[in-house]
MARVEXPA-30009 format. One record per residue (C-alpha): x, y, z. Coordinates in steps of 0.1 Angstrom, whole numbers, plus 2048, in hexadecimal, padded with zeros to 3 digits. Example, Ala and Ser with C-alpha at 12.3 -4.5 7.8 and 13.67 -1.06 7.14 Angstrom:
2
+-----+-----+-----+
!  c1 !  c2 !  c3 !
+-----+-----+-----+
! 87B ! 7D3 ! 84E !
! 889 ! 7F5 ! 847 !
+-----+-----+-----+
END
This chain:
120
+-----+-----+-----+
!  c1 !  c2 !  c3 !
+-----+-----+-----+
! B81 ! F88 ! 8FA !
! B95 ! F6B ! 905 !
! BA1 ! F51 ! 8EC !
! B9A ! F36 ! 905 !
! B81 ! F1C ! 8F9 !
! B6B ! F0A ! 913 !
! B56 ! EEC ! 90E !
! B35 ! EEC ! 921 !
! B28 ! EC9 ! 926 !
! B04 ! ECA ! 932 !
! AE4 ! EB7 ! 929 !
! ACC ! ED2 ! 933 !
! AC6 ! EEB ! 916 !
! ABF ! F09 ! 92D !
! ADE ! F03 ! 943 !
! AF4 ! EFE ! 925 !
! AE7 ! F1F ! 916 !
! AEC ! F31 ! 938 !
! B10 ! F24 ! 93B !
! B19 ! F30 ! 918 !
! B0A ! F52 ! 91F !
! B1E ! F55 ! 93F !
! B3E ! F4B ! 92D !
! B37 ! F66 ! 913 !
! B32 ! F80 ! 92F !
! B54 ! F76 ! 93D !
! B65 ! F79 ! 91B !
! B69 ! F53 ! 913 !
! B5E ! F3F ! 8F5 !
! B49 ! F20 ! 8FB !
! B3D ! F02 ! 8E9 !
! B24 ! EE8 ! 8F5 !
! B1E ! EC3 ! 8F8 !
! AFE ! EB3 ! 905 !
! B0E ! E95 ! 916 !
! B2F ! E84 ! 91E !
! B31 ! E70 ! 8FE !
! B2B ! E8F ! 8E9 !
! B45 ! EA1 ! 8FD !
! B60 ! E87 ! 8F6 !
! B58 ! E8A ! 8D1 !
! B5C ! EB0 ! 8D2 !
! B7C ! EAD ! 8E6 !
! B8B ! E99 ! 8CA !
! B7F ! EB3 ! 8B0 !
! B8B ! ED3 ! 8C0 !
! BA4 ! EDF ! 8DA !
! B94 ! EEC ! 8F9 !
! BA4 ! EFF ! 916 !
! B8C ! EF2 ! 931 !
! B6C ! EDD ! 935 !
! B4E ! EE5 ! 94A !
! B3F ! EC2 ! 94F !
! B1D ! EBA ! 95D !
! B1F ! E9D ! 974 !
! AFD ! E8C ! 96E !
! AF3 ! E88 ! 94A !
! AE3 ! E6D ! 934 !
! AF6 ! E59 ! 91B !
! B18 ! E5E ! 92D !
! B1B ! E71 ! 94D !
! B37 ! E8A ! 956 !
! B4A ! E72 ! 96D !
! B4B ! E57 ! 952 !
! B55 ! E71 ! 937 !
! B71 ! E7F ! 94D !
! B7F ! E5D ! 954 !
! B7F ! E55 ! 92F !
! B91 ! E77 ! 928 !
! BAB ! E6F ! 943 !
! BB2 ! E4D ! 933 !
! BB7 ! E5E ! 911 !
! BCE ! E78 ! 921 !
! BE5 ! E5B ! 92E !
! BEE ! E55 ! 90A !
! BF4 ! E7A ! 901 !
! C02 ! E87 ! 921 !
! BEA ! EA5 ! 91F !
! BD3 ! EB1 ! 93B !
! BB3 ! EC4 ! 934 !
! BA3 ! ED5 ! 952 !
! B81 ! EC7 ! 959 !
! B69 ! EDA ! 971 !
! B4B ! EC7 ! 97E !
! B2A ! ED8 ! 97D !
! B14 ! EC9 ! 998 !
! AF4 ! ECF ! 9AA !
! AFD ! EB8 ! 9C7 !
! B1B ! EB6 ! 9DD !
! B2F ! E99 ! 9CD !
! B51 ! EAA ! 9CE !
! B64 ! E8A ! 9D7 !
! B54 ! E76 ! 9BB !
! B5D ! E92 ! 9A2 !
! B80 ! E96 ! 9AD !
! B87 ! E70 ! 9AF !
! B7A ! E6E ! 98B !
! B96 ! E85 ! 980 !
! B83 ! EA6 ! 980 !
! B98 ! EC3 ! 98B !
! B7E ! ED8 ! 99D !
! B59 ! EDD ! 9A0 !
! B3E ! EF8 ! 9A0 !
! B1B ! EF6 ! 9AD !
! AFC ! EFA ! 996 !
! AEC ! F11 ! 98F !
! B0C ! F21 ! 985 !
! B11 ! F45 ! 990 !
! B27 ! F5E ! 97E !
! B3F ! F67 ! 999 !
! B48 ! F43 ! 9A4 !
! B4C ! F3A ! 97F !
! B63 ! F57 ! 979 !
! B78 ! F4E ! 997 !
! B7B ! F29 ! 98C !
! B84 ! F33 ! 968 !
! B9F ! F4C ! 974 !
! BAD ! F31 ! 98B !
! BB0 ! F16 ! 970 !
! BB6 ! F2A ! 950 !
+-----+-----+-----+
END
């Protein structure tokens, strides 16, 4: 089991559960947040190695949350890898918001494994 901790930010309960189960299969630990605002709170409470961020969510979407995270990082000099989870092809929007990479939903195990190996 890896000691890497991944934050899964997803508003859909079923997709959040599925992502956590896939992380477990791959040997990673995962915690969840239901929207971008909740994610920013959790990022202040715990140290994560990577964030899987849904792009479209209520309260605060993933693009807005990532931009807020990148502003905070300007003060600390840190950089947390953020992977966009998206059902539509909005790669440019995700990358210009400061996300490092993206994966299409529904998330499949092999592409997820490749992304995590690339970034962790």
